[in-house]
C-alpha positions as MATLAB code, in Angstrom:
seq = 'MESPRSASHQPDLEQRKIIDTLALLPFAWRWLDLTGGVLWAIGIGLGLVSLLGAALGTYGGMFYRGAIATDVEEAIEELVAEWPDGDPTVILGAAIRILDESTVSTGPVTVETFNAGVVATRLGPALDYVLAIERFLLERQEIYPVFTIHEELR';
ca = [
       1.099  -15.337  -11.280;
       0.286  -14.460   -7.701;
       1.566  -11.090   -6.586;
       4.753  -11.159   -4.506;
       3.161   -9.261   -1.663;
      -0.259  -10.914   -1.591;
      -1.701  -12.065    1.692;
      -5.156  -13.025    2.821;
      -7.022  -10.249    4.549;
      -8.403  -11.239    7.955;
     -10.584   -8.869    9.981;
      -8.915   -7.649   13.138;
     -10.444   -8.063   16.595;
     -12.286   -4.719   16.557;
     -13.873   -5.437   13.183;
     -14.884   -8.869   14.439;
     -16.545   -7.356   17.531;
     -18.547   -4.936   15.377;
     -19.631   -7.716   13.025;
     -20.694   -9.907   15.969;
     -22.585   -7.012   17.577;
     -24.445   -6.245   14.360;
     -25.332   -9.912   13.898;
     -26.662  -10.262   17.455;
     -28.411   -6.876   17.608;
     -31.814   -8.160   16.411;
     -31.872  -10.578   19.369;
     -30.689   -8.037   21.959;
     -34.162   -6.619   22.618;
     -35.152   -9.884   24.314;
     -32.422   -9.549   26.948;
     -31.946   -5.796   27.292;
     -35.562   -4.604   27.335;
     -34.832   -1.792   24.874;
     -37.456   -0.023   22.817;
     -37.529   -0.369   19.049;
     -36.323    3.216   18.508;
     -33.233    2.685   20.686;
     -32.393   -0.527   18.863;
     -32.717    1.232   15.508;
     -30.450    4.064   16.698;
     -27.837    1.588   17.945;
     -28.043   -0.388   14.702;
     -27.693    2.680   12.521;
     -24.790    3.949   14.655;
     -22.941    0.624   14.441;
     -23.631    0.440   10.712;
     -22.174    3.900   10.153;
     -19.107    3.030   12.236;
     -18.654   -0.136   10.148;
     -18.912    1.796    6.880;
     -16.482    4.436    8.108;
     -14.032    1.730    9.207;
     -14.278   -0.004    5.834;
     -13.731    3.283    3.984;
     -10.693    4.145    6.098;
      -9.357    0.616    5.681;
      -9.646    0.879    1.918;
      -8.708    4.500    1.273;
      -6.909    5.493    4.479;
      -3.636    4.151    3.098;
      -3.085    7.421    1.298;
      -1.576    8.797    4.518;
       0.939    5.954    4.460;
       1.510    6.454    0.720;
       2.705   10.010    1.392;
       5.415    8.792    3.754;
       6.588    6.146    1.280;
       6.580    8.652   -1.589;
       8.800   10.950    0.490;
      11.239    8.092    1.111;
      11.286    7.270   -2.618;
      12.011   10.912   -3.416;
      14.995   10.831   -1.045;
      16.225    7.588   -2.651;
      16.001    9.129   -6.139;
      18.007   12.145   -5.005;
      20.622    9.905   -3.343;
      21.009    7.759   -6.451;
      21.324   10.712   -8.806;
      23.825   12.441   -6.491;
      25.987    9.337   -6.018;
      25.896    8.013   -9.594;
      28.329    6.760  -10.979;
      31.369    7.318   -8.775;
      29.734    7.378   -5.337;
      29.548    4.743   -2.621;
      28.283    1.503   -4.254;
      26.390    0.554   -1.092;
      24.465    3.843   -1.126;
      23.749    3.499   -4.855;
      22.498   -0.080   -4.471;
      20.396    0.783   -1.416;
      18.808    3.755   -3.157;
      17.986    1.717   -6.263;
      16.384   -1.037   -4.191;
      14.339    1.475   -2.172;
      13.042    3.049   -5.388;
      11.961   -0.339   -6.720;
      10.650   -1.781   -3.468;
       8.616    1.280   -2.559;
       7.188    1.863   -6.038;
       3.771    0.686   -4.860;
       1.870    0.814   -1.593;
      -0.773   -1.733   -0.660;
      -2.710   -1.114    2.534;
      -5.591   -3.446    1.866;
      -7.543   -4.237   -1.254;
      -6.048   -1.263   -3.099;
      -2.506   -1.029   -4.495;
      -1.319    2.364   -5.736;
       1.872    3.606   -7.363;
       3.993    6.061   -5.402;
       5.483    7.745   -8.481;
       5.210    8.105  -12.235;
       7.778    5.699  -13.705;
       8.308    7.783  -16.857;
       9.114   10.929  -14.891;
      11.436    9.092  -12.511;
      13.170    7.319  -15.414;
      13.965   10.704  -16.928;
      15.279   11.984  -13.602;
      17.501    8.922  -13.146;
      19.165    9.541  -16.505;
      22.181    7.272  -17.040;
      21.523    5.481  -13.705;
      18.341    3.998  -15.188;
      20.252    1.116  -16.817;
      21.618    0.153  -13.385;
      18.138    0.293  -11.817;
      16.711   -1.779  -14.695;
      19.346   -4.487  -14.124;
      18.443   -4.657  -10.443;
      14.742   -4.694  -11.289;
      15.184   -7.642  -13.661;
      17.137   -9.496  -10.979;
      14.419   -8.910   -8.355;
      11.627   -9.762  -10.819;
      13.222  -13.140  -11.546;
      12.917  -13.885   -7.832;
       9.380  -12.434   -7.669;
      10.437   -9.961   -4.981;
       8.850   -6.836   -6.502;
       6.219   -5.697   -8.950;
       7.431   -4.461  -12.364;
       8.252   -0.768  -12.196;
      10.222    0.414  -15.226;
      10.391   -2.812  -17.253;
       6.625   -2.799  -17.738;
       6.955    0.281  -19.962;
       8.176   -0.562  -23.477;
       9.821    2.824  -23.998;
      11.929    2.471  -20.834;
      13.367   -0.993  -21.493;
];
């Protein structure tokens, strides 16, 4: 089954420019009259910039993960505070935010924003409600499994 949030990764314009520059660099000496040492320095510099860009593209999502984890924490607190007699719209919205923001994918890496076992304990009696919503959204392939993937939480 293909993941609900999968999309093909295309390099952006800046990455494309760097790739083109690196590919054409060996031929640049013919037109620019540069010495071999300068060409090597330019090549090494562009290579390092490319590696740094790739590393930030792969692992730089941790900054974004922190913001999502904070939003999930607020949703957990809202759900626990409102359950069971609070505003149904707030309860539903909080449950959906918890499920929808359970993972963060900023490129080739997908990471969880919380430990499902710990959050399940914190949700207490509201967990059954969240599980029902999760099953509903899973049937429509809208989210990744969060709590239902763990046998002990079903």
